[in-house]
N, C-alpha and C positions, 0 to 999 in steps of 0.2 A: 216204139217208133211211131205207131199210129196215134198214141196219146200226144206226142210232141206235135204232130201235124194238126191234130184237132185243136190243140192249144194255140198254134200259129194261126189257124183259120179263125178261131174265136177272137184272138187278139187283133187280127186284121179287120174283122167285122166291127169290133168295138171302136177301132180307130176311124173307120169309115162313118159309123154312126155319130161319133163325136165330132168329126169334121162337118157332117151334114147338119148337126144340131147347132154348131157354132155359126155356120153359114146362114141358117134360118134366123138365129138370134140377131146376127148382124143386119140381115135384110129387114127384120121386124123393127129394129132400132132406127134404121134409115127411113122407113115409112113413118115412124113417129116424128122424127125430126123434120121431114119434108111436110108432113101434115101441119105441124106448128108454123112453119114458114108460110104455108098456104093460108092458114087462119089469120095470121098477122100481116099478110101481104096487102098490097094495094091493088086496085082494079087494073092498073097497068101491067102488073106481073102475074095476076091470078091465073090467066090462061096458060102461061108457060109453066108455072108451078104445078098446076093441075095435071098437065101432061107428064111432068117429071114424077109426080106422085103416082100416076097410073103405071108408069114404067117400074117404079119401086114396088108397087103392089104385085105386078107381074113377076118380078124377081123373087119376092117373098113367097108367092104361090109355088113357083118352081122349086125353091128350097124346101118348102114344107112337103111337097109331093115326094121329093127325093128322100127326105128324112123318113117319111112314112113307108116308102118302098123298101128302104134298107131295114127299118125296124121290123117289118113284117116278113122279111126274107126267111123262108123256111130253112131249118138246119141243113137239109140236103143240098140246097142251092148255095149255101155259104162256102162249100168246098170249091165252087167255081170261082170264087173271089181270088183264090190262090193263083189261078191261071190268068186272071184279069189284072191283078195288082200292078204288074210292071207298066201297063198301059194307062192306068188311072192316075190322074193328077190330084194333088192335094190342094184344097182351096185355102 
């Protein structure tokens, strides 16, 4: 029974890490695309695109920190994920 629970916790942790990794990859890709728009943009749009790029960088940083937090989560704390899972949304 305990082995089943440990497998469930490990599986949940793997799903959360996978979701965080995909969110980070998406945010990184968005930064790359916006950066290209900024490089190819005109002086009329560069100020707006710069602000959009900064917002994208902020999102990428948040995603990277969440991925790091989940990856470094000690085994003992992974058990708490079982109790938090119903309130956590998938990205």
